[in-house]
N, CA, C and O atoms as CSV, one atom per row, in Angstrom:
chain,resi,resn,atom,element,x,y,z
A,1,MET,N,N,15.951,-43.920,25.776
A,1,MET,CA,C,17.282,-44.431,25.460
A,1,MET,C,C,17.135,-45.428,24.312
A,1,MET,O,O,16.538,-46.491,24.486
A,2,HIS,N,N,17.661,-45.100,23.173
A,2,HIS,CA,C,17.565,-46.006,22.026
A,2,HIS,C,C,18.947,-46.533,21.643
A,2,HIS,O,O,19.977,-45.927,21.936
A,3,VAL,N,N,18.924,-47.682,20.980
A,3,VAL,CA,C,20.157,-48.330,20.545
A,3,VAL,C,C,20.604,-47.685,19.233
A,3,VAL,O,O,19.808,-47.516,18.309
A,4,ILE,N,N,21.878,-47.330,19.167
A,4,ILE,CA,C,22.414,-46.658,17.981
A,4,ILE,C,C,23.020,-47.709,17.046
A,4,ILE,O,O,23.811,-48.553,17.466
A,5,GLN,N,N,22.634,-47.637,15.782
A,5,GLN,CA,C,23.194,-48.507,14.752
A,5,GLN,C,C,24.116,-47.670,13.866
A,5,GLN,O,O,23.787,-46.535,13.518
A,6,ILE,N,N,25.258,-48.226,13.506
A,6,ILE,CA,C,26.244,-47.524,12.680
A,6,ILE,C,C,26.133,-48.051,11.252
A,6,ILE,O,O,26.198,-49.264,11.050
A,7,PRO,N,N,25.965,-47.171,10.244
A,7,PRO,CA,C,25.938,-47.644,8.852
A,7,PRO,C,C,27.296,-48.219,8.440
A,7,PRO,O,O,28.338,-47.790,8.937
A,8,GLU,N,N,27.271,-49.194,7.527
A,8,GLU,CA,C,28.505,-49.856,7.091
A,8,GLU,C,C,29.491,-48.900,6.438
A,8,GLU,O,O,30.696,-49.147,6.461
A,9,SER,N,N,29.004,-47.826,5.864
A,9,SER,CA,C,29.883,-46.891,5.158
A,9,SER,C,C,30.767,-46.079,6.116
A,9,SER,O,O,31.716,-45.429,5.677
A,10,GLU,N,N,30.465,-46.113,7.408
A,10,GLU,CA,C,31.206,-45.287,8.370
A,10,GLU,C,C,32.392,-46.001,9.013
A,10,GLU,O,O,33.191,-45.360,9.695
A,11,TYR,N,N,32.525,-47.290,8.816
A,11,TYR,CA,C,33.690,-47.986,9.345
A,11,TYR,C,C,34.358,-48.780,8.232
A,11,TYR,O,O,33.742,-49.140,7.229
A,12,GLU,N,N,35.640,-49.035,8.451
A,12,GLU,CA,C,36.456,-49.712,7.438
A,12,GLU,C,C,36.951,-51.028,8.020
A,12,GLU,O,O,37.534,-51.059,9.104
A,13,LEU,N,N,36.715,-52.108,7.293
A,13,LEU,CA,C,37.156,-53.434,7.723
A,13,LEU,C,C,38.339,-53.872,6.875
A,13,LEU,O,O,38.294,-53.785,5.648
A,14,THR,N,N,39.401,-54.345,7.528
A,14,THR,CA,C,40.586,-54.822,6.838
A,14,THR,C,C,40.930,-56.206,7.372
A,14,THR,O,O,40.972,-56.415,8.585
A,15,ALA,N,N,41.177,-57.150,6.469
A,15,ALA,CA,C,41.573,-58.497,6.883
A,15,ALA,C,C,43.085,-58.529,7.071
A,15,ALA,O,O,43.842,-58.082,6.209
A,16,ILE,N,N,43.514,-59.065,8.216
A,16,ILE,CA,C,44.943,-59.193,8.520
A,16,ILE,C,C,45.203,-60.601,9.039
A,16,ILE,O,O,44.266,-61.335,9.353
A,17,ARG,N,N,46.454,-60.969,9.126
A,17,ARG,CA,C,46.805,-62.275,9.679
A,17,ARG,C,C,46.695,-62.236,11.190
A,17,ARG,O,O,47.110,-61.270,11.829
A,18,ALA,N,N,46.140,-63.281,11.750
A,18,ALA,CA,C,45.972,-63.360,13.202
A,18,ALA,C,C,47.299,-63.683,13.868
A,18,ALA,O,O,48.186,-64.280,13.258
A,19,GLN,N,N,47.422,-63.280,15.122
A,19,GLN,CA,C,48.618,-63.575,15.907
A,19,GLN,C,C,48.427,-64.895,16.638
A,19,GLN,O,O,47.317,-65.424,16.697
A,20,GLY,N,N,49.490,-65.414,17.183
A,20,GLY,CA,C,49.414,-66.571,18.057
A,20,GLY,C,C,49.412,-67.892,17.318
A,20,GLY,O,O,49.659,-67.961,16.114
A,21,ALA,N,N,49.127,-68.932,18.071
A,21,ALA,CA,C,49.179,-70.292,17.553
A,21,ALA,C,C,48.056,-70.530,16.555
A,21,ALA,O,O,46.966,-69.975,16.692
A,22,GLY,N,N,48.322,-71.344,15.565
A,22,GLY,CA,C,47.309,-71.673,14.577
A,22,GLY,C,C,47.784,-72.735,13.617
A,22,GLY,O,O,47.065,-73.090,12.682
A,23,GLY,N,N,48.971,-73.245,13.826
A,23,GLY,CA,C,49.486,-74.304,12.973
A,23,GLY,C,C,49.901,-73.782,11.612
A,23,GLY,O,O,50.322,-72.633,11.476
A,24,GLN,N,N,49.778,-74.637,10.604
A,24,GLN,CA,C,50.235,-74.286,9.265
A,24,GLN,C,C,49.384,-73.190,8.635
A,24,GLN,O,O,49.852,-72.462,7.761
A,25,ASN,N,N,48.137,-73.072,9.077
A,25,ASN,CA,C,47.205,-72.126,8.455
A,25,ASN,C,C,47.470,-70.670,8.830
A,25,ASN,O,O,47.109,-69.765,8.078
A,26,VAL,N,N,48.092,-70.437,9.976
A,26,VAL,CA,C,48.187,-69.082,10.522
A,26,VAL,C,C,48.970,-68.140,9.607
A,26,VAL,O,O,48.692,-66.941,9.588
A,27,ASN,N,N,49.929,-68.647,8.858
A,27,ASN,CA,C,50.733,-67.784,7.996
A,27,ASN,C,C,50.134,-67.591,6.608
A,27,ASN,O,O,50.643,-66.788,5.826
A,28,LYS,N,N,49.063,-68.313,6.291
A,28,LYS,CA,C,48.484,-68.247,4.955
A,28,LYS,C,C,47.172,-67.474,4.910
A,28,LYS,O,O,46.900,-66.771,3.937
A,29,VAL,N,N,46.366,-67.597,5.947
A,29,VAL,CA,C,44.997,-67.081,5.914
A,29,VAL,C,C,44.877,-65.801,6.740
A,29,VAL,O,O,45.324,-65.749,7.886
A,30,SER,N,N,44.274,-64.776,6.154
A,30,SER,CA,C,44.035,-63.523,6.878
A,30,SER,C,C,42.651,-63.595,7.504
A,30,SER,O,O,41.673,-63.130,6.918
A,31,SER,N,N,42.571,-64.175,8.688
A,31,SER,CA,C,41.262,-64.366,9.317
A,31,SER,C,C,40.945,-63.299,10.357
A,31,SER,O,O,39.783,-63.148,10.738
A,32,ALA,N,N,41.943,-62.555,10.828
A,32,ALA,CA,C,41.687,-61.495,11.802
A,32,ALA,C,C,41.180,-60.251,11.077
A,32,ALA,O,O,41.437,-60.061,9.889
A,33,ILE,N,N,40.456,-59.409,11.812
A,33,ILE,CA,C,39.843,-58.209,11.228
A,33,ILE,C,C,40.258,-56.978,12.025
A,33,ILE,O,O,40.220,-56.971,13.255
A,34,HIS,N,N,40.657,-55.935,11.296
A,34,HIS,CA,C,40.878,-54.606,11.879
A,34,HIS,C,C,39.688,-53.752,11.502
A,34,HIS,O,O,39.414,-53.571,10.315
A,35,LEU,N,N,38.976,-53.226,12.477
A,35,LEU,CA,C,37.874,-52.312,12.217
A,35,LEU,C,C,38.332,-50.919,12.606
A,35,LEU,O,O,38.764,-50.698,13.737
A,36,ARG,N,N,38.242,-49.983,11.681
A,36,ARG,CA,C,38.628,-48.595,11.938
A,36,ARG,C,C,37.381,-47.722,11.821
A,36,ARG,O,O,36.683,-47.756,10.807
A,37,PHE,N,N,37.107,-46.936,12.873
A,37,PHE,CA,C,35.924,-46.086,12.912
A,37,PHE,C,C,36.362,-44.671,13.279
A,37,PHE,O,O,36.805,-44.417,14.399
A,38,ASP,N,N,36.234,-43.751,12.320
A,38,ASP,CA,C,36.608,-42.349,12.547
A,38,ASP,C,C,35.459,-41.658,13.277
A,38,ASP,O,O,34.389,-41.443,12.707
A,39,ILE,N,N,35.688,-41.317,14.526
A,39,ILE,CA,C,34.622,-40.754,15.361
A,39,ILE,C,C,34.188,-39.385,14.849
A,39,ILE,O,O,32.992,-39.103,14.774
A,40,GLN,N,N,35.163,-38.521,14.491
A,40,GLN,CA,C,34.832,-37.161,14.050
A,40,GLN,C,C,34.033,-37.154,12.745
A,40,GLN,O,O,33.139,-36.324,12.580
A,41,ALA,N,N,34.339,-38.065,11.814
A,41,ALA,CA,C,33.692,-38.084,10.504
A,41,ALA,C,C,32.368,-38.848,10.528
A,41,ALA,O,O,31.700,-38.943,9.498
A,42,SER,N,N,31.978,-39.390,11.672
A,42,SER,CA,C,30.770,-40.209,11.738
A,42,SER,C,C,29.509,-39.348,11.809
A,42,SER,O,O,29.574,-38.130,11.973
A,43,SER,N,N,28.364,-40.014,11.681
A,43,SER,CA,C,27.082,-39.308,11.722
A,43,SER,C,C,26.501,-39.257,13.131
A,43,SER,O,O,25.323,-38.944,13.304
A,44,LEU,N,N,27.315,-39.562,14.137
A,44,LEU,CA,C,26.852,-39.514,15.529
A,44,LEU,C,C,26.636,-38.069,15.956
A,44,LEU,O,O,27.169,-37.142,15.345
A,45,SER,N,N,25.845,-37.888,17.015
A,45,SER,CA,C,25.615,-36.536,17.524
A,45,SER,C,C,26.913,-35.980,18.118
A,45,SER,O,O,27.783,-36.742,18.538
A,46,ASP,N,N,27.036,-34.659,18.150
A,46,ASP,CA,C,28.241,-34.009,18.682
A,46,ASP,C,C,28.472,-34.390,20.144
A,46,ASP,O,O,29.610,-34.561,20.583
A,47,TRP,N,N,27.375,-34.517,20.886
A,47,TRP,CA,C,27.465,-34.873,22.305
A,47,TRP,C,C,28.108,-36.251,22.468
A,47,TRP,O,O,28.974,-36.443,23.321
A,48,LEU,N,N,27.673,-37.211,21.640
A,48,LEU,CA,C,28.192,-38.575,21.729
A,48,LEU,C,C,29.632,-38.652,21.227
A,48,LEU,O,O,30.432,-39.421,21.759
A,49,LYS,N,N,29.963,-37.866,20.215
A,49,LYS,CA,C,31.346,-37.825,19.718
A,49,LYS,C,C,32.286,-37.359,20.824
A,49,LYS,O,O,33.355,-37.936,21.022
A,50,GLU,N,N,31.880,-36.308,21.547
A,50,GLU,CA,C,32.703,-35.793,22.650
A,50,GLU,C,C,32.894,-36.852,23.728
A,50,GLU,O,O,33.997,-37.028,24.246
A,51,ARG,N,N,31.810,-37.562,24.065
A,51,ARG,CA,C,31.911,-38.609,25.091
A,51,ARG,C,C,32.851,-39.719,24.654
A,51,ARG,O,O,33.639,-40.214,25.460
A,52,LEU,N,N,32.780,-40.117,23.388
A,52,LEU,CA,C,33.659,-41.170,22.884
A,52,LEU,C,C,35.118,-40.723,22.879
A,52,LEU,O,O,36.011,-41.490,23.239
A,53,LEU,N,N,35.354,-39.473,22.466
A,53,LEU,CA,C,36.731,-38.980,22.395
A,53,LEU,C,C,37.346,-38.800,23.777
A,53,LEU,O,O,38.568,-38.849,23.916
A,54,HIS,N,N,36.524,-38.593,24.796
A,54,HIS,CA,C,37.049,-38.407,26.147
A,54,HIS,C,C,37.112,-39.699,26.947
A,54,HIS,O,O,37.468,-39.680,28.125
A,55,LEU,N,N,36.767,-40.831,26.317
A,55,LEU,CA,C,36.927,-42.121,26.992
A,55,LEU,C,C,38.418,-42.403,27.173
A,55,LEU,O,O,39.229,-42.095,26.299
A,56,LYS,N,N,38.763,-42.979,28.297
A,56,LYS,CA,C,40.159,-43.365,28.516
A,56,LYS,C,C,40.325,-44.783,27.980
A,56,LYS,O,O,40.478,-45.737,28.742
A,57,ASP,N,N,40.291,-44.900,26.662
A,57,ASP,CA,C,40.346,-46.192,25.990
A,57,ASP,C,C,41.542,-46.179,25.052
A,57,ASP,O,O,41.641,-45.310,24.185
A,58,ASN,N,N,42.453,-47.136,25.218
A,58,ASN,CA,C,43.659,-47.133,24.391
A,58,ASN,C,C,43.391,-47.571,22.956
A,58,ASN,O,O,44.298,-47.541,22.124
A,59,ARG,N,N,42.163,-47.975,22.654
A,59,ARG,CA,C,41.816,-48.323,21.269
A,59,ARG,C,C,41.503,-47.073,20.441
A,59,ARG,O,O,41.405,-47.153,19.216
A,60,ILE,N,N,41.347,-45.922,21.101
A,60,ILE,CA,C,41.102,-44.663,20.389
A,60,ILE,C,C,42.432,-43.927,20.286
A,60,ILE,O,O,43.025,-43.568,21.303
A,61,ASN,N,N,42.906,-43.699,19.047
A,61,ASN,CA,C,44.213,-43.058,18.873
A,61,ASN,C,C,44.081,-41.535,18.908
A,61,ASN,O,O,42.980,-41.006,19.061
A,62,ASP,N,N,45.207,-40.834,18.764
A,62,ASP,CA,C,45.227,-39.374,18.866
A,62,ASP,C,C,44.412,-38.709,17.768
A,62,ASP,O,O,43.930,-37.591,17.951
A,63,GLY,N,N,44.251,-39.371,16.637
A,63,GLY,CA,C,43.484,-38.816,15.528
A,63,GLY,C,C,41.986,-39.001,15.679
A,63,GLY,O,O,41.225,-38.607,14.795
A,64,GLY,N,N,41.543,-39.599,16.791
A,64,GLY,CA,C,40.121,-39.809,17.015
A,64,GLY,C,C,39.570,-41.004,16.252
A,64,GLY,O,O,38.381,-41.048,15.936
A,65,VAL,N,N,40.427,-41.971,15.957
A,65,VAL,CA,C,39.995,-43.169,15.240
A,65,VAL,C,C,39.976,-44.338,16.222
A,65,VAL,O,O,40.972,-44.624,16.886
A,66,LEU,N,N,38.832,-45.004,16.300
A,66,LEU,CA,C,38.672,-46.176,17.148
A,66,LEU,C,C,39.090,-47.395,16.339
A,66,LEU,O,O,38.536,-47.653,15.270
A,67,VAL,N,N,40.075,-48.152,16.849
A,67,VAL,CA,C,40.586,-49.325,16.143
A,67,VAL,C,C,40.279,-50.558,16.985
A,67,VAL,O,O,40.716,-50.668,18.130
A,68,ILE,N,N,39.519,-51.483,16.398
A,68,ILE,CA,C,39.173,-52.729,17.077
A,68,ILE,C,C,39.791,-53.877,16.298
A,68,ILE,O,O,39.615,-53.979,15.084
A,69,LYS,N,N,40.520,-54.745,16.999
A,69,LYS,CA,C,41.132,-55.909,16.360
A,69,LYS,C,C,40.394,-57.150,16.839
A,69,LYS,O,O,40.371,-57.447,18.033
A,70,ALA,N,N,39.793,-57.872,15.902
A,70,ALA,CA,C,39.044,-59.080,16.233
A,70,ALA,C,C,39.762,-60.284,15.645
A,70,ALA,O,O,39.903,-60.394,14.427
A,71,GLN,N,N,40.215,-61.188,16.508
A,71,GLN,CA,C,40.906,-62.393,16.040
A,71,GLN,C,C,40.561,-63.595,16.898
A,71,GLN,O,O,41.317,-64.564,16.960
A,72,GLN,N,N,39.416,-63.526,17.557
A,72,GLN,CA,C,39.015,-64.580,18.478
A,72,GLN,C,C,38.597,-65.853,17.738
A,72,GLN,O,O,38.830,-66.962,18.220
A,73,TYR,N,N,37.982,-65.687,16.568
A,73,TYR,CA,C,37.435,-66.833,15.847
A,73,TYR,C,C,38.337,-67.235,14.683
A,73,TYR,O,O,39.227,-66.481,14.289
A,74,ARG,N,N,38.103,-68.422,14.139
A,74,ARG,CA,C,38.958,-68.943,13.073
A,74,ARG,C,C,38.533,-68.447,11.697
A,74,ARG,O,O,39.319,-68.489,10.750
A,75,THR,N,N,37.290,-67.977,11.581
A,75,THR,CA,C,36.821,-67.524,10.269
A,75,THR,C,C,36.752,-66.005,10.229
A,75,THR,O,O,36.537,-65.335,11.239
A,76,GLN,N,N,36.943,-65.491,9.021
A,76,GLN,CA,C,36.906,-64.049,8.820
A,76,GLN,C,C,35.513,-63.486,9.100
A,76,GLN,O,O,35.382,-62.416,9.694
A,77,GLU,N,N,34.473,-64.208,8.674
A,77,GLU,CA,C,33.091,-63.740,8.866
A,77,GLU,C,C,32.748,-63.604,10.342
A,77,GLU,O,O,32.140,-62.616,10.754
A,78,ALA,N,N,33.140,-64.601,11.142
A,78,ALA,CA,C,32.854,-64.549,12.581
A,78,ALA,C,C,33.601,-63.394,13.231
A,78,ALA,O,O,33.058,-62.734,14.117
A,79,ASN,N,N,34.834,-63.137,12.808
A,79,ASN,CA,C,35.597,-62.022,13.357
A,79,ASN,C,C,35.000,-60.675,12.935
A,79,ASN,O,O,35.038,-59.719,13.709
A,80,LYS,N,N,34.447,-60.589,11.713
A,80,LYS,CA,C,33.772,-59.357,11.273
A,80,LYS,C,C,32.576,-59.060,12.164
A,80,LYS,O,O,32.397,-57.934,12.628
A,81,LYS,N,N,31.755,-60.088,12.397
A,81,LYS,CA,C,30.577,-59.909,13.252
A,81,LYS,C,C,30.990,-59.487,14.655
A,81,LYS,O,O,30.355,-58.625,15.262
A,82,ASP,N,N,32.059,-60.098,15.172
A,82,ASP,CA,C,32.545,-59.784,16.508
A,82,ASP,C,C,33.016,-58.330,16.592
A,82,ASP,O,O,32.705,-57.634,17.558
A,83,ALA,N,N,33.763,-57.872,15.586
A,83,ALA,CA,C,34.283,-56.504,15.583
A,83,ALA,C,C,33.135,-55.497,15.516
A,83,ALA,O,O,33.146,-54.497,16.233
A,84,ILE,N,N,32.149,-55.754,14.662
A,84,ILE,CA,C,31.010,-54.839,14.523
A,84,ILE,C,C,30.184,-54.810,15.806
A,84,ILE,O,O,29.727,-53.749,16.231
A,85,GLN,N,N,29.997,-55.971,16.417
A,85,GLN,CA,C,29.249,-56.030,17.675
A,85,GLN,C,C,29.977,-55.250,18.772
A,85,GLN,O,O,29.346,-54.535,19.550
A,86,ARG,N,N,31.313,-55.388,18.835
A,86,ARG,CA,C,32.084,-54.660,19.848
A,86,ARG,C,C,32.022,-53.154,19.622
A,86,ARG,O,O,31.976,-52.383,20.580
A,87,LEU,N,N,32.020,-52.730,18.349
A,87,LEU,CA,C,31.871,-51.304,18.032
A,87,LEU,C,C,30.547,-50.783,18.556
A,87,LEU,O,O,30.498,-49.728,19.190
A,88,HIS,N,N,29.460,-51.523,18.292
A,88,HIS,CA,C,28.139,-51.108,18.765
A,88,HIS,C,C,28.069,-51.071,20.289
A,88,HIS,O,O,27.428,-50.191,20.863
A,89,GLU,N,N,28.730,-52.030,20.946
A,89,GLU,CA,C,28.732,-52.048,22.415
A,89,GLU,C,C,29.440,-50.826,22.989
A,89,GLU,O,O,28.966,-50.232,23.957
A,90,ILE,N,N,30.573,-50.448,22.397
A,90,ILE,CA,C,31.321,-49.283,22.883
A,90,ILE,C,C,30.489,-48.014,22.728
A,90,ILE,O,O,30.414,-47.200,23.648
A,91,ILE,N,N,29.866,-47.848,21.562
A,91,ILE,CA,C,29.092,-46.635,21.285
A,91,ILE,C,C,27.843,-46.571,22.156
A,91,ILE,O,O,27.510,-45.509,22.682
A,92,ASN,N,N,27.150,-47.697,22.312
A,92,ASN,CA,C,25.938,-47.692,23.142
A,92,ASN,C,C,26.265,-47.524,24.625
A,92,ASN,O,O,25.461,-46.970,25.373
A,93,ALA,N,N,27.434,-47.996,25.058
A,93,ALA,CA,C,27.846,-47.782,26.452
A,93,ALA,C,C,28.139,-46.306,26.702
A,93,ALA,O,O,27.829,-45.785,27.773
A,94,ALA,N,N,28.738,-45.627,25.718
A,94,ALA,CA,C,29.033,-44.196,25.866
A,94,ALA,C,C,27.759,-43.367,25.808
A,94,ALA,O,O,27.726,-42.240,26.302
A,95,ASN,N,N,26.715,-43.917,25.211
A,95,ASN,CA,C,25.452,-43.195,25.070
A,95,ASN,C,C,24.630,-43.211,26.354
A,95,ASN,O,O,23.708,-42.409,26.501
A,96,GLN,N,N,24.945,-44.109,27.285
A,96,GLN,CA,C,24.185,-44.213,28.525
A,96,GLN,C,C,24.721,-43.229,29.563
A,96,GLN,O,O,25.928,-43.128,29.779
A,97,VAL,N,N,23.814,-42.519,30.188
A,97,VAL,CA,C,24.188,-41.555,31.223
A,97,VAL,C,C,23.855,-42.166,32.571
A,97,VAL,O,O,22.713,-42.550,32.826
A,98,LYS,N,N,24.854,-42.252,33.430
A,98,LYS,CA,C,24.624,-42.805,34.757
A,98,LYS,C,C,23.856,-41.798,35.605
A,98,LYS,O,O,24.115,-40.598,35.517
A,99,PRO,N,N,22.920,-42.264,36.423
A,99,PRO,CA,C,22.166,-41.330,37.256
A,99,PRO,C,C,23.063,-40.678,38.308
A,99,PRO,O,O,24.030,-41.280,38.774
A,100,THR,N,N,22.733,-39.461,38.668
A,100,THR,CA,C,23.510,-38.722,39.662
A,100,THR,C,C,23.352,-39.377,41.026
A,100,THR,O,O,22.244,-39.709,41.447
A,101,ARG,N,N,24.466,-39.556,41.701
A,101,ARG,CA,C,24.428,-40.173,43.019
A,101,ARG,C,C,24.379,-39.085,44.075
A,101,ARG,O,O,25.186,-38.155,44.077
A,102,TYR,N,N,23.418,-39.222,44.966
A,102,TYR,CA,C,23.272,-38.251,46.037
A,102,TYR,C,C,23.843,-38.823,47.322
A,102,TYR,O,O,23.595,-39.982,47.655
A,103,ALA,N,N,24.611,-38.010,48.047
A,103,ALA,CA,C,25.226,-38.457,49.292
A,103,ALA,C,C,24.147,-38.649,50.355
A,103,ALA,O,O,23.237,-37.830,50.482
A,104,THR,N,N,24.256,-39.732,51.111
A,104,THR,CA,C,23.316,-39.993,52.201
A,104,THR,C,C,24.086,-40.082,53.504
A,104,THR,O,O,25.295,-40.312,53.520
A,105,ARG,N,N,23.354,-39.893,54.604
A,105,ARG,CA,C,23.990,-39.969,55.915
A,105,ARG,C,C,23.726,-41.327,56.529
A,105,ARG,O,O,22.665,-41.912,56.311
A,106,PRO,N,N,24.698,-41.847,57.310
A,106,PRO,CA,C,24.440,-43.128,57.983
A,106,PRO,C,C,23.356,-42.953,59.050
A,106,PRO,O,O,23.251,-41.899,59.678
A,107,THR,N,N,22.555,-44.003,59.243
A,107,THR,CA,C,21.486,-43.923,60.236
A,107,THR,C,C,22.064,-44.012,61.647
A,107,THR,O,O,23.213,-44.408,61.842
A,108,TYR,N,N,21.251,-43.640,62.608
A,108,TYR,CA,C,21.671,-43.708,64.008
A,108,TYR,C,C,22.004,-45.144,64.391
A,108,TYR,O,O,22.998,-45.397,65.072
A,109,GLY,N,N,21.169,-46.084,63.952
A,109,GLY,CA,C,21.387,-47.500,64.275
A,109,GLY,C,C,22.680,-48.029,63.686
A,109,GLY,O,O,23.392,-48.786,64.345
A,110,SER,N,N,22.998,-47.643,62.448
A,110,SER,CA,C,24.231,-48.140,61.830
A,110,SER,C,C,25.456,-47.565,62.540
A,110,SER,O,O,26.475,-48.245,62.666
A,111,LYS,N,N,25.362,-46.321,63.002
A,111,LYS,CA,C,26.465,-45.741,63.778
A,111,LYS,C,C,26.673,-46.521,65.074
A,111,LYS,O,O,27.805,-46.829,65.444
A,112,GLN,N,N,25.561,-46.840,65.769
A,112,GLN,CA,C,25.651,-47.570,67.034
A,112,GLN,C,C,26.248,-48.961,66.824
A,112,GLN,O,O,27.086,-49.403,67.610
A,113,ARG,N,N,25.817,-49.652,65.761
A,113,ARG,CA,C,26.348,-50.988,65.480
A,113,ARG,C,C,27.841,-50.923,65.171
A,113,ARG,O,O,28.602,-51.795,65.592
A,114,ARG,N,N,28.258,-49.902,64.443
A,114,ARG,CA,C,29.677,-49.756,64.107
A,114,ARG,C,C,30.498,-49.528,65.373
A,114,ARG,O,O,31.546,-50.148,65.549
A,115,LEU,N,N,30.031,-48.646,66.253
A,115,LEU,CA,C,30.762,-48.367,67.488
A,115,LEU,C,C,30.801,-49.591,68.405
A,115,LEU,O,O,31.805,-49.844,69.072
A,116,GLU,N,N,29.688,-50.355,68.432
A,116,GLU,CA,C,29.632,-51.557,69.264
A,116,GLU,C,C,30.647,-52.600,68.781
A,116,GLU,O,O,31.345,-53.198,69.600
A,117,THR,N,N,30.740,-52.828,67.466
A,117,THR,CA,C,31.707,-53.806,66.959
A,117,THR,C,C,33.136,-53.315,67.171
A,117,THR,O,O,34.036,-54.115,67.424
A,118,LYS,N,N,33.348,-51.992,67.068
A,118,LYS,CA,C,34.685,-51.451,67.332
A,118,LYS,C,C,35.107,-51.738,68.771
A,118,LYS,O,O,36.241,-52.147,69.022
A,119,SER,N,N,34.192,-51.523,69.709
A,119,SER,CA,C,34.550,-51.737,71.116
A,119,SER,C,C,34.757,-53.228,71.395
A,119,SER,O,O,35.619,-53.595,72.193
A,120,GLN,N,N,33.968,-54.090,70.738
A,120,GLN,CA,C,34.163,-55.534,70.914
A,120,GLN,C,C,35.533,-55.966,70.393
A,120,GLN,O,O,36.222,-56.755,71.040
A,121,ARG,N,N,35.931,-55.453,69.228
A,121,ARG,CA,C,37.249,-55.787,68.673
A,121,ARG,C,C,38.362,-55.278,69.588
A,121,ARG,O,O,39.355,-55.967,69.817
A,122,GLY,N,N,38.181,-54.067,70.104
A,122,GLY,CA,C,39.179,-53.506,71.016
A,122,GLY,C,C,39.330,-54.342,72.271
A,122,GLY,O,O,40.442,-54.568,72.749
A,123,HIS,N,N,38.197,-54.802,72.806
A,123,HIS,CA,C,38.230,-55.639,74.011
A,123,HIS,C,C,38.937,-56.960,73.721
A,123,HIS,O,O,39.733,-57.432,74.532
A,124,LEU,N,N,38.646,-57.559,72.561
A,124,LEU,CA,C,39.280,-58.820,72.169
A,124,LEU,C,C,40.791,-58.640,72.036
A,124,LEU,O,O,41.557,-59.517,72.435
A,125,LYS,N,N,41.216,-57.524,71.486
A,125,LYS,CA,C,42.641,-57.282,71.311
A,125,LYS,C,C,43.329,-57.010,72.643
A,125,LYS,O,O,44.507,-57.323,72.812
A,126,GLN,N,N,42.586,-56.423,73.597
A,126,GLN,CA,C,43.159,-56.189,74.929
A,126,GLN,C,C,43.474,-57.503,75.628
A,126,GLN,O,O,44.446,-57.615,76.376
A,127,LEU,N,N,42.631,-58.491,75.368
A,127,LEU,CA,C,42.824,-59.801,76.000
A,127,LEU,C,C,44.080,-60.505,75.483
A,127,LEU,O,O,44.598,-61.413,76.134
A,128,ARG,N,N,44.559,-60.094,74.335
A,128,ARG,CA,C,45.761,-60.715,73.752
A,128,ARG,C,C,47.039,-60.218,74.416
A,128,ARG,O,O,48.106,-60.793,74.201
A,129,GLY,N,N,46.951,-59.172,75.209
A,129,GLY,CA,C,48.133,-58.583,75.823
A,129,GLY,C,C,48.803,-59.509,76.826
A,129,GLY,O,O,48.303,-60.599,77.102
A,130,LYS,N,N,49.950,-59.070,77.377
A,130,LYS,CA,C,50.693,-59.870,78.338
A,130,LYS,C,C,49.908,-59.929,79.653
A,130,LYS,O,O,49.245,-58.975,80.060
A,131,ILE,N,N,50.015,-61.083,80.289
A,131,ILE,CA,C,49.322,-61.267,81.561
A,131,ILE,C,C,50.157,-60.642,82.654
A,131,ILE,O,O,51.368,-60.849,82.717
A,132,ALA,N,N,49.500,-59.863,83.531
A,132,ALA,CA,C,50.219,-59.166,84.619
A,132,ALA,C,C,50.786,-60.165,85.601
A,132,ALA,O,O,50.126,-61.153,85.923
A,133,GLY,N,N,51.977,-59.935,86.077
A,133,GLY,CA,C,52.605,-60.780,87.102
A,133,GLY,C,C,53.592,-61.771,86.522
A,133,GLY,O,O,54.172,-62.550,87.278
A,134,GLU,N,N,53.811,-61.781,85.223
A,134,GLU,CA,C,54.778,-62.732,84.654
A,134,GLU,C,C,56.091,-62.085,84.451
A,134,GLU,O,O,57.030,-62.728,83.981
């Protein structure tokens, strides 16, 4: 399992104005970053492209373009690094294959313990009932 690096030529960075509070600076400075990564046009393997396109991620649009908006930091450079790091995290997460889970049976002891606690709870609840003769 190796870490996949994306060349800079495969994604497009655009500076935009950040949303939210920021005082007088927020309307003047474009510190937020839009990263656009076209999955189909990338140099990734076909297998990985299919996995990325089938992710249930609302950042991937119908055209197969992954759009990441980074506006956490106040500087454009920090937001660029954040967007690129998030792109790498998404791609490397899709590259990992989870091991197949095999069904197991409960042990005899665990079955006995479960039945014992069930009967104890039932007995406790019986005691909560109305007292005979009232």
